[in-house]
C-alpha positions in Angstrom: -42.3 28.8 -6.7 -40.7 25.6 -5.7 -41.3 23.9 -9.0 -39.6 26.4 -10.8 -37.0 25.6 -8.3 -36.9 22.3 -8.5 -36.2 22.8 -12.9 -33.5 21.2 -13.6 -32.3 24.1 -15.9 -32.5 26.2 -13.2 -30.4 23.7 -11.2 -28.2 23.8 -14.1 -28.2 27.9 -14.0 -26.8 27.1 -10.0 -24.1 24.7 -10.4 -22.7 26.9 -13.2 -23.2 30.3 -10.9 -21.3 28.3 -8.4 -18.5 26.5 -10.5 -17.9 30.6 -11.8 -17.3 31.8 -7.8 -15.2 28.7 -7.5 -13.4 29.4 -10.1 -12.3 32.8 -9.4 -11.8 31.8 -5.7 -9.5 29.3 -6.8 -7.6 31.8 -8.9 -7.7 34.7 -6.0 -6.0 31.7 -4.0 -3.2 31.3 -6.8 -1.7 34.5 -6.5 0.0 35.9 -3.3 1.2 38.6 -5.2 -1.1 40.1 -7.7 -0.5 42.7 -10.2 -2.5 46.0 -11.0 -5.3 45.9 -13.2 -7.4 48.3 -14.3 -6.0 51.8 -13.7 -4.7 51.3 -10.2 -5.3 53.0 -6.7 -3.9 56.8 -6.7 -2.5 56.5 -10.7 -4.6 59.1 -11.7 -4.3 62.6 -10.8 -7.1 63.8 -8.7 -9.6 65.9 -10.6 -9.2 63.2 -13.5 -10.4 60.7 -10.7 -13.3 63.2 -9.6 -14.4 64.2 -13.1 -14.7 60.3 -14.2 -16.7 59.4 -10.7 -19.2 62.2 -11.7 -19.5 61.1 -15.6 -19.9 57.9 -14.2 -22.7 58.7 -11.8 -25.8 59.3 -14.1 -25.3 55.4 -15.9 -25.2 54.4 -12.3 -28.5 55.3 -11.1 -30.1 54.5 -15.0 -28.8 50.9 -14.3 -29.7 50.6 -10.5 -33.5 51.6 -12.0 -33.7 49.0 -14.8 -32.3 45.7 -12.8 -34.8 47.0 -10.2 -37.6 47.1 -12.5 -36.4 44.2 -14.0 -36.5 41.6 -10.6 -39.7 43.4 -10.0 -41.4 42.2 -13.4 -39.3 38.9 -14.4 -37.9 37.9 -10.8 -37.6 34.7 -12.4 -34.4 36.1 -14.0 -32.1 36.6 -11.3 -30.1 33.1 -11.6 -29.0 34.5 -15.0 -28.4 37.9 -13.9 -25.9 36.7 -11.1 -24.9 34.5 -13.5 -24.2 36.9 -16.4 -22.6 39.1 -13.4 -20.3 36.0 -11.8 -18.9 36.0 -16.0 -17.9 39.8 -15.7 -16.4 39.0 -12.3 -14.7 36.0 -13.3 -13.3 37.4 -16.8 -12.3 40.6 -16.2 -9.7 39.5 -12.9 -7.8 37.2 -15.4 -4.7 39.4 -16.8 -2.0 39.7 -18.8 0.7 42.5 -17.6 0.9 45.4 -20.3 1.7 48.7 -19.8 2.4 50.3 -16.2 -0.4 51.0 -14.0 -2.7 49.0 -15.6 -3.0 45.5 -17.6 -4.7 43.6 -19.7 -7.9 41.5 -19.5 -10.8 40.2 -20.9 -14.3 41.8 -19.9 -16.8 39.2 -19.6 -19.5 42.3 -20.3 -20.6 41.3 -23.9 -22.7 38.5 -22.6 -24.7 40.7 -20.2 -25.2 43.0 -23.0 -26.5 40.9 -25.0 -29.4 39.6 -22.1 -29.9 42.6 -20.6 -28.7 45.4 -22.4 -25.9 47.9 -21.4 -27.2 49.6 -18.4 -27.7 46.9 -16.7 -24.1 46.2 -17.0 -23.1 49.2 -15.9 -24.1 47.8 -11.9 -22.9 44.1 -13.0 -19.4 45.7 -14.0 -19.3 48.6 -11.6 -20.0 45.8 -8.5 -17.1 43.3 -9.9 -14.7 46.3 -10.0 -15.3 47.0 -6.3 -15.3 43.6 -5.3 -11.5 42.7 -7.0 -10.6 46.6 -5.8 -11.3 45.9 -2.4 -10.7 41.6 -2.0 -8.1 41.5 -4.5 -5.8 45.0 -4.8 -6.9 44.9 -8.4 -8.2 48.8 -9.4 -8.8 50.8 -7.0 -11.7 53.3 -5.4 -10.9 56.4 -6.1 -10.2 54.6 -10.0 -13.6 53.3 -10.4 -15.7 55.7 -11.7 -12.6 56.0 -14.7 -12.1 51.6 -15.0 -16.2 51.7 -14.7 -16.9 53.9 -17.6 -14.3 52.2 -19.9 -15.8 48.6 -19.0 -18.9 48.2 -17.5 -20.2 52.0 -19.1 -18.5 53.0 -22.4 -17.8 49.4 -23.9 -21.0 47.6 -23.5 -22.8 51.3 -25.1 -20.8 50.8 -27.7 -21.4 47.4 -28.4 -24.8 47.1 -27.5 -25.4 50.2 -30.1 -22.8 49.8 -32.7 -23.4 45.9 -33.0 -26.2 44.2 -30.9 -28.6 46.1 -31.5 -28.5 46.7 -35.6 -27.2 43.2 -36.1 -29.4 40.6 -34.1 -31.9 40.4 -37.0 -29.3 40.7 -40.4 -26.8 38.5 -39.3 -26.2 35.0 -38.1 -26.9 35.2 -34.4 -23.5 33.7 -33.3 -21.5 36.7 -35.5 -24.0 39.1 -33.9 -22.6 37.9 -30.7 -18.8 37.4 -31.3 -18.7 41.0 -32.4 -20.3 42.3 -29.6 -18.1 40.7 -27.2 -15.4 41.6 -29.0 -16.3 45.0 -29.8 -17.1 45.8 -26.0 -13.4 44.1 -25.0 -11.8 46.3 -27.9 -13.8 49.4 -26.7 -12.9 49.6 -23.2 -9.0 49.4 -23.9 -10.3 52.4 -26.4 -11.6 54.5 -23.8 -8.5 53.9 -20.9 -6.0 54.7 -23.6 -8.1 57.8 -23.4 -8.8 58.3 -20.1 -4.8 57.7 -19.5 -3.7 60.2 -22.6 -6.4 62.7 -21.0 -4.4 62.8 -17.9 -1.1 61.8 -18.8 -0.3 64.0 -22.5 2.4 63.6 -24.1 5.0 66.7 -23.6 5.6 67.0 -27.5 2.7 65.2 -28.9 0.1 65.7 -26.5 -3.4 64.2 -26.2 -2.8 62.4 -29.8 0.5 61.2 -28.8 0.0 59.5 -25.6 -2.9 57.9 -26.7 -1.5 56.0 -29.4 1.1 55.0 -27.1 -0.8 53.7 -24.7 -3.5 52.0 -27.5 -0.7 50.6 -29.0 0.8 48.8 -25.9 -2.7 47.7 -25.6 -3.4 46.2 -28.7 -0.7 43.8 -28.4 -2.3 42.1 -26.1 -5.7 43.2 -26.2 -6.7 42.4 -29.5 -6.0 38.3 -29.2 -7.7 38.7 -26.4 -11.1 40.0 -27.5 -11.2 37.9 -30.1 -10.6 35.1 -27.7 -13.6 36.3 -26.0 -15.8 36.6 -28.5 -15.3 33.0 -28.7 -16.1 32.6 -25.4 -19.2 34.2 -25.3 -20.5 33.0 -28.7 -19.8 29.4 -26.6 -21.5 30.4 -23.6 -24.2 31.6 -25.2 -25.1 28.7 -27.1 -25.4 26.7 -24.7 -27.8 29.3 -22.2 -30.2 29.0 -26.0 -30.0 25.4 -25.5 -30.5 25.4 -21.6 -32.5 28.2 -21.1 -35.0 28.9 -24.3 -37.7 29.9 -21.8 -35.6 32.5 -19.8 -34.2 34.2 -22.8 -37.7 34.4 -24.7 -38.7 36.5 -21.7 -35.5 38.9 -23.0 -36.9 38.8 -26.3 -34.2 36.5 -27.5 -34.9 33.6 -29.6 -33.7 30.0 -27.9 -32.6 27.2 -29.4 -29.1 26.4 -31.3 -27.4 29.4 -32.5 
């Protein structure tokens, strides 16, 4: 065990994790009055808030069981798993004002989805949302189910099963990584727009009109953010391939340059 801890690659991982947490701390301290992000506390009507909690719970159970199995069978993955979680926490805390009651931001869920699959990310993303709600007043506890379903559940599920799983062996790795990360980001906001449209349908055009309004406003900032996040995660993934091929090989991912 001591040999593994003294491995320079593991020290690099620890340094990266500390840098992630340090960057988040500096960002949080520099914002005396943070703006709302995700769907803010109390914004959804109570029946919809409860509904999304009930929808999210089964995914949390599956995610918890998968993480427990992962750490039991591959305890050496703890550091990389923590890095993936910290990555979600930092990126999803970077925000651009977009529409009343919410905002646009990267999600960071693409990296964890590629490494561990979508169900593990349900836990990583939800933990990030809980800390942001409690410590940074971003999002909320009543809206945690809705925020988790859009960012930590729906986005990763669509990205994994529509892009990563079918394309990872059929396209260059960098392209599959980019598309997975970008789609995880975009689908988060498609789902968020759906959640808001269901709760607040347009008086004249109903759900569809409300959905198009929310999605249209989000798209102005979210499409460029998704592209930028895709590029960033490609770079991070390539760094992991070069510094941690053994850990990636344990996950069934080839090491080396993409």
